[in-house]
C-alpha positions as CSV (number, residue, x, y, z in Angstrom):
1,M,-0.1,14.5,-38.9
2,S,-3.6,12.9,-40.7
3,Q,-1.2,10.9,-43.3
4,H,1.6,9.8,-41.3
5,L,-1.1,8.4,-39.0
6,D,-2.7,6.3,-41.8
7,F,0.4,5.3,-43.1
8,L,1.2,4.2,-39.0
9,H,-1.8,2.4,-39.4
10,S,-1.5,0.3,-42.6
11,A,2.2,-0.9,-41.2
12,L,1.0,-1.9,-38.1
13,I,-1.4,-3.8,-39.6
14,E,1.1,-5.9,-42.3
15,M,3.3,-6.5,-39.3
16,F,0.4,-8.1,-37.5
17,K,-0.5,-10.4,-40.2
18,A,3.0,-11.2,-41.6
19,S,4.5,-12.1,-37.1
20,R,2.3,-14.3,-36.6
21,S,5.3,-16.1,-34.6
22,L,6.4,-12.8,-32.8
23,R,6.5,-13.4,-29.4
24,L,7.5,-9.7,-28.6
25,L,6.1,-6.6,-29.4
26,Y,6.7,-3.2,-28.0
27,L,5.2,-0.2,-29.7
28,L,7.7,3.1,-28.9
29,S,6.6,6.2,-30.4
30,P,6.7,9.6,-28.2
31,E,5.6,11.8,-31.0
32,A,2.6,9.9,-32.9
33,D,-1.2,10.7,-32.1
34,L,-2.2,7.1,-32.7
35,K,-5.6,6.7,-30.7
36,I,-6.5,2.9,-32.2
37,I,-4.0,0.0,-32.4
38,P,-5.5,-2.4,-35.1
39,E,-7.7,-5.2,-34.2
40,E,-5.1,-7.5,-36.5
41,I,-2.8,-7.6,-33.5
42,G,-5.2,-11.2,-32.2
43,N,-3.3,-12.5,-35.0
44,L,0.0,-12.3,-32.7
45,I,-1.6,-15.7,-31.1
46,H,1.6,-16.5,-29.8
47,L,2.8,-13.2,-28.6
48,R,4.0,-13.4,-24.8
49,Y,5.0,-9.4,-23.8
50,L,3.1,-6.3,-25.3
51,K,4.6,-3.2,-24.1
52,I,3.1,-0.2,-25.8
53,D,5.3,3.4,-24.8
54,G,4.5,6.9,-26.0
55,Y,1.1,6.7,-27.2
56,M,-0.5,9.2,-25.3
57,Y,-4.0,9.4,-27.2
58,I,-5.4,5.7,-27.1
59,T,-8.7,5.9,-25.7
60,R,-9.4,2.3,-26.2
61,L,-7.3,-1.4,-26.2
62,P,-8.4,-3.6,-29.1
63,R,-11.0,-6.2,-28.7
64,S,-9.3,-9.1,-30.3
65,L,-6.7,-9.2,-27.3
66,S,-8.9,-11.0,-25.9
67,N,-7.7,-13.9,-27.7
68,L,-4.0,-14.0,-27.4
69,Y,-4.4,-16.0,-25.1
70,H,-0.5,-16.9,-24.5
71,L,0.1,-13.1,-23.5
72,Q,1.8,-13.3,-19.8
73,C,2.7,-9.4,-20.2
74,I,0.7,-6.1,-20.4
75,I,2.0,-2.9,-20.1
76,Y,0.6,0.4,-21.3
77,D,3.2,3.4,-20.0
78,R,1.1,6.2,-20.9
79,W,3.1,9.8,-20.6
80,D,0.5,12.3,-20.4
81,S,-0.7,11.3,-16.6
82,S,-3.6,13.5,-17.3
83,Q,-5.6,11.8,-19.7
84,Y,-8.4,9.7,-18.8
85,Y,-9.5,6.6,-19.8
86,V,-13.0,5.7,-20.9
87,H,-14.8,2.6,-19.2
88,N,-14.3,0.1,-22.1
89,F,-10.7,1.3,-22.4
90,L,-9.6,-2.6,-22.2
91,P,-11.5,-5.3,-23.8
92,S,-14.7,-6.9,-21.6
93,G,-12.6,-10.3,-22.3
94,I,-9.2,-9.6,-20.8
95,N,-10.4,-11.9,-17.4
96,S,-10.0,-14.6,-20.4
97,L,-6.3,-14.5,-20.3
98,S,-5.7,-17.1,-17.7
99,N,-1.6,-16.9,-18.4
100,L,-1.4,-13.2,-17.3
101,R,1.7,-12.8,-14.7
102,Y,1.9,-9.0,-14.7
103,V,-0.3,-5.9,-15.6
104,K,0.7,-2.1,-15.6
105,L,-1.9,0.3,-16.9
106,P,-4.2,2.6,-15.0
107,D,-5.5,2.1,-12.2
108,D,-9.0,2.5,-12.7
109,C,-8.8,0.1,-15.6
110,I,-7.3,-2.4,-13.6
111,S,-10.6,-1.9,-11.1
112,S,-13.1,-1.9,-14.2
113,I,-12.0,-5.5,-14.9
114,C,-14.9,-7.9,-14.0
115,G,-14.1,-11.2,-12.7
116,I,-10.6,-10.3,-12.0
117,G,-10.5,-14.0,-10.3
118,K,-9.8,-15.3,-13.7
119,L,-6.3,-14.3,-13.9
120,K,-5.3,-15.9,-10.8
121,Y,-1.5,-15.7,-12.1
122,L,-1.0,-12.1,-11.6
123,T,1.6,-11.1,-9.3
124,E,0.3,-7.2,-8.3
125,L,-2.7,-6.0,-8.2
126,D,-2.1,-2.7,-6.3
127,N,-5.7,-1.5,-7.2
128,F,-8.4,-4.0,-6.5
129,V,-12.0,-1.9,-5.4
130,V,-14.7,-4.0,-4.1
131,R,-18.0,-3.5,-5.5
132,D,-21.3,-5.5,-4.2
133,V,-22.0,-6.4,-7.5
134,S,-21.3,-10.1,-9.4
135,G,-17.6,-9.7,-10.3
136,Y,-16.1,-6.9,-8.3
137,R,-16.8,-8.6,-5.1
138,I,-13.5,-9.5,-2.5
139,G,-14.3,-13.3,-2.9
140,E,-12.6,-12.7,-6.5
141,L,-9.3,-13.0,-4.7
142,E,-9.3,-16.4,-3.3
143,N,-7.3,-18.1,-5.7
144,M,-5.0,-15.5,-6.6
145,N,-2.0,-17.2,-4.8
146,D,1.0,-15.6,-6.9
147,L,0.2,-11.6,-5.4
148,R,3.4,-10.6,-4.2
149,I,1.8,-6.8,-4.0
150,L,-2.2,-6.9,-3.6
151,G,-4.0,-3.1,-2.9
152,I,-7.7,-3.9,-1.6
153,Y,-9.8,-0.3,-2.0
154,N,-13.6,0.4,-0.3
155,L,-13.7,-2.5,2.1
156,E,-16.7,-1.2,3.5
157,N,-18.7,-2.8,0.3
158,V,-17.7,-6.3,2.2
159,K,-20.9,-7.2,4.0
160,D,-19.8,-9.3,6.4
161,S,-16.5,-11.2,8.5
162,E,-17.6,-14.4,6.0
163,E,-17.0,-12.2,3.0
164,A,-13.9,-11.1,3.9
165,C,-12.7,-14.6,4.5
166,S,-13.5,-15.5,1.8
167,A,-10.1,-13.7,0.2
168,K,-7.7,-16.0,2.0
169,L,-5.1,-13.9,2.1
170,Y,-3.4,-16.0,4.4
171,A,-3.1,-18.2,1.6
172,K,-0.5,-16.1,-0.8
173,R,2.7,-17.2,0.6
174,R,4.3,-14.6,-1.9
175,L,2.1,-12.0,-0.7
176,T,5.1,-9.1,0.4
177,R,3.2,-5.6,0.1
178,L,-0.6,-5.3,1.3
179,T,-2.2,-2.1,1.3
180,L,-6.1,-2.1,3.0
181,C,-8.1,0.5,3.1
182,W,-12.0,1.9,3.8
183,N,-13.6,4.9,2.7
184,N,-13.7,7.3,5.2
185,N,-17.8,8.1,5.6
186,D,-20.4,8.6,8.9
187,L,-22.4,5.3,8.1
188,R,-19.9,2.6,8.9
189,N,-20.4,-0.2,11.4
190,I,-17.0,0.0,13.1
191,N,-18.0,-3.5,14.5
192,L,-18.1,-4.8,11.6
193,D,-14.4,-2.8,10.6
194,E,-13.0,-4.6,13.3
195,K,-14.5,-7.9,11.9
196,V,-13.7,-7.7,8.2
197,L,-10.0,-7.1,9.3
198,D,-10.1,-9.7,11.7
199,N,-10.1,-12.2,8.5
200,L,-7.9,-10.3,6.5
201,Q,-4.8,-12.2,8.2
202,P,-1.9,-12.0,5.7
203,P,0.4,-14.6,5.7
204,N,3.9,-14.5,7.6
205,C,5.7,-13.6,4.6
206,L,4.6,-10.0,4.4
207,R,7.2,-6.9,4.4
208,N,5.2,-3.7,4.1
209,L,1.3,-3.0,5.5
210,K,-0.7,0.2,4.7
211,I,-4.3,0.7,6.8
212,D,-6.1,3.3,5.9
213,S,-9.2,4.9,6.9
214,Y,-9.8,1.5,9.2
215,M,-12.9,2.4,12.0
216,G,-12.7,-0.2,14.8
217,A,-11.3,0.7,18.4
218,R,-9.1,-2.4,18.5
219,S,-6.1,-3.7,16.4
220,A,-7.2,-7.1,14.4
221,I,-6.7,-10.1,16.4
222,W,-3.8,-10.9,14.0
223,M,-2.5,-8.0,14.8
224,N,-0.9,-8.9,18.6
225,N,0.2,-12.2,18.2
226,V,3.7,-11.4,17.0
227,N,4.8,-15.1,15.4
228,L,1.6,-13.9,12.8
229,I,3.7,-10.6,11.3
230,S,7.1,-10.8,12.5
231,N,8.6,-9.9,8.9
232,L,7.0,-6.7,9.0
233,E,9.9,-4.0,7.7
234,V,6.8,-1.2,7.0
235,I,4.2,-0.2,8.4
236,E,1.7,2.7,7.7
237,L,-1.8,3.1,9.6
238,R,-3.5,6.5,8.1
239,E,-6.6,7.9,9.6
240,C,-7.7,5.3,12.1
241,L,-10.0,7.6,13.6
242,E,-11.1,5.4,16.6
243,W,-8.2,2.6,17.5
244,E,-7.4,2.9,20.9
245,T,-4.4,0.8,21.8
246,L,-1.7,0.0,19.0
247,P,-0.1,-3.7,18.2
248,P,2.5,-4.4,20.1
249,F,5.3,-3.2,16.6
250,G,7.6,-2.5,19.4
251,Q,8.6,-6.1,19.5
252,L,8.7,-6.4,15.8
253,P,12.4,-7.5,15.3
254,F,12.6,-6.4,11.3
255,L,10.7,-3.1,11.5
256,K,12.8,-0.5,9.9
257,S,9.4,2.5,9.0
258,L,6.7,2.9,11.1
259,T,4.3,6.3,10.1
260,L,1.1,6.8,12.1
261,W,-1.1,9.0,10.7
262,K,-4.0,11.0,12.2
263,M,-4.9,8.8,14.2
264,P,-6.3,10.7,17.8
265,K,-7.2,8.3,20.4
266,V,-3.7,6.6,20.7
267,K,-2.4,7.5,24.0
268,W,1.1,5.0,23.6
269,L,3.1,3.8,21.2
270,Q,4.0,0.9,22.9
271,S,1.3,-0.9,25.7
272,K,2.6,-3.9,27.9
273,Y,1.6,-7.5,26.3
274,N,1.3,-10.8,27.8
275,G,2.6,-9.5,31.1
276,N,5.9,-8.6,29.3
277,D,7.4,-5.6,30.6
278,K,10.7,-5.7,29.9
279,Y,12.1,-6.6,25.7
280,R,14.2,-4.8,23.1
281,T,12.0,-2.3,21.9
282,F,11.9,-1.4,18.3
283,P,14.9,-2.8,17.7
284,L,16.3,-2.0,13.5
285,L,13.6,0.9,13.6
286,E,14.9,3.3,11.7
287,V,12.0,6.0,10.5
288,L,9.5,7.3,12.9
289,Y,6.9,9.6,11.5
290,I,4.1,10.7,13.8
291,Y,1.6,13.2,12.5
292,R,-1.7,14.0,14.9
293,L,-1.6,12.1,17.2
294,E,-4.2,14.1,19.4
295,A,-3.9,11.9,22.7
296,L,-0.3,10.7,22.7
297,E,0.8,12.1,26.0
298,D,4.0,9.8,26.5
299,W,6.1,6.8,24.6
300,F,5.1,4.0,25.9
301,E,2.8,2.9,28.7
302,A,3.8,2.9,32.8
303,G,5.7,-0.3,33.3
304,V,7.2,-0.6,30.2
305,A,11.0,-0.5,30.2
306,A,13.3,-1.9,27.4
307,E,15.8,-4.5,28.0
308,D,19.0,-2.6,27.1
309,G,17.8,1.3,28.4
310,C,17.1,2.6,24.7
311,F,13.4,2.3,22.9
312,F,14.9,2.6,19.5
313,P,18.7,1.9,19.4
314,C,18.5,2.3,15.1
315,L,16.6,5.1,14.7
316,I,17.7,7.6,12.5
317,Q,15.1,9.7,11.3
318,L,11.4,11.4,13.7
319,Y,9.3,13.3,12.7
320,I,7.0,14.6,15.0
321,N,4.1,16.9,13.9
322,D,0.6,18.1,15.7
323,V,1.4,16.0,18.9
324,P,0.2,18.7,21.4
325,M,0.0,16.5,24.8
326,L,3.2,15.1,24.1
327,R,5.7,17.2,27.0
328,E,9.5,14.8,26.9
329,L,11.4,12.9,23.9
330,P,12.9,9.4,25.1
331,N,15.9,8.6,25.4
332,L,17.7,9.5,21.6
333,P,19.9,6.7,20.3
334,P,23.4,7.9,18.8
335,S,22.5,6.7,15.4
336,L,19.5,9.1,14.9
337,K,20.6,12.1,12.4
338,R,17.4,13.9,11.9
339,L,14.6,15.3,14.6
340,T,11.7,17.3,13.8
341,I,9.2,18.3,15.9
342,W,6.1,20.9,15.1
343,G,3.1,21.5,16.9
344,C,4.0,19.6,20.5
345,H,2.9,20.8,23.9
346,P,5.1,24.4,25.1
347,E,7.1,22.2,27.8
348,L,8.4,20.0,25.2
349,Y,9.9,23.4,23.1
350,E,11.1,25.0,26.7
351,R,12.5,21.2,27.9
352,Y,14.3,21.2,24.2
353,G,14.3,24.4,22.8
354,E,18.0,25.7,21.3
355,D,17.7,28.9,23.4
356,G,18.1,27.6,26.9
357,G,16.1,24.5,27.4
358,S,16.8,22.3,30.2
359,D,17.4,19.0,28.8
360,R,18.8,20.8,24.7
361,H,21.6,18.6,26.0
362,K,19.8,15.3,25.1
363,I,19.5,15.9,22.0
364,A,22.8,18.0,21.1
365,H,24.5,14.7,19.3
366,I,21.5,15.1,16.9
367,P,22.9,16.6,13.5
368,D,19.6,18.0,11.8
369,I,17.3,19.2,15.1
370,S,14.5,21.4,13.9
371,I,12.0,22.6,16.4
372,Y,9.0,24.4,15.8
373,P,6.0,25.3,18.5
């Protein structure tokens, strides 16, 4: 095997020396244990696209990679997901590759890039980890206006609302998917969380929004303005332990999937806004997943009414898990194909249970029903 690796290494060196005009390089070997790509790759000064596939044991990328200024795409598809990568897997000058459009690397590698804001043409950055260190602060995102996918983690390290505003998420007119995540701990400033989220307003083109471990008691100001979030299709809120009143998600015209996970202070899915107590509610919602909403006692605040008498006209799947205060289901549409209920109030089982439930007839049209105590 050693001779084979020596031959492979030498062959790569010769190829890199002889192919200075190469634009695309795809290295594929599902069997080789090559650990180092020769530094001679730096000779490929016209290279635009680099994909490395199947080399499971590479410990770092060549330092000369930082000199390939025309490089637009780097993909390292490792096969062994259990491999761990040293901190200097990437060359320190990777942020000088100002023409990079797309980078696919292990998440811990992406988050290690200092001064990633210099890569202003990147279209995806799904693991930006905020640190209170120069080169890793949230302001790095300011000029990255080509981003379509963005995940921001460790938002507790944002010092104040002004720093949050420096990310200028609202200016990223191509952004379609956004994840905002805090680390849950007991030392958090709830008021600061609210101000930070207020200043992380995304553009109206956003389609997919996930918020994780936010500790504010209220929604962000921009979330309460339907016009600012009107194109959302997927919303996921997880472990937002202090959040009390949800935004007017029911008024979103394109929302198809809503997940509410471990939000123990939410009492209703839909509250009254701006005095409007009658409108189409969740008009296109297809999937609703509710888990551990311990305070949820009703679907809608008193006085909320659907325009046509149906709150979920397009619903296909409804999952309700560990919602102990919930006693009743809303009117469910003919479109519903799957209903799963687990850990709700005993009265709900009495009303909708398979054995003589008084309201069982209201859900009899659903093909797949699972109701457990």
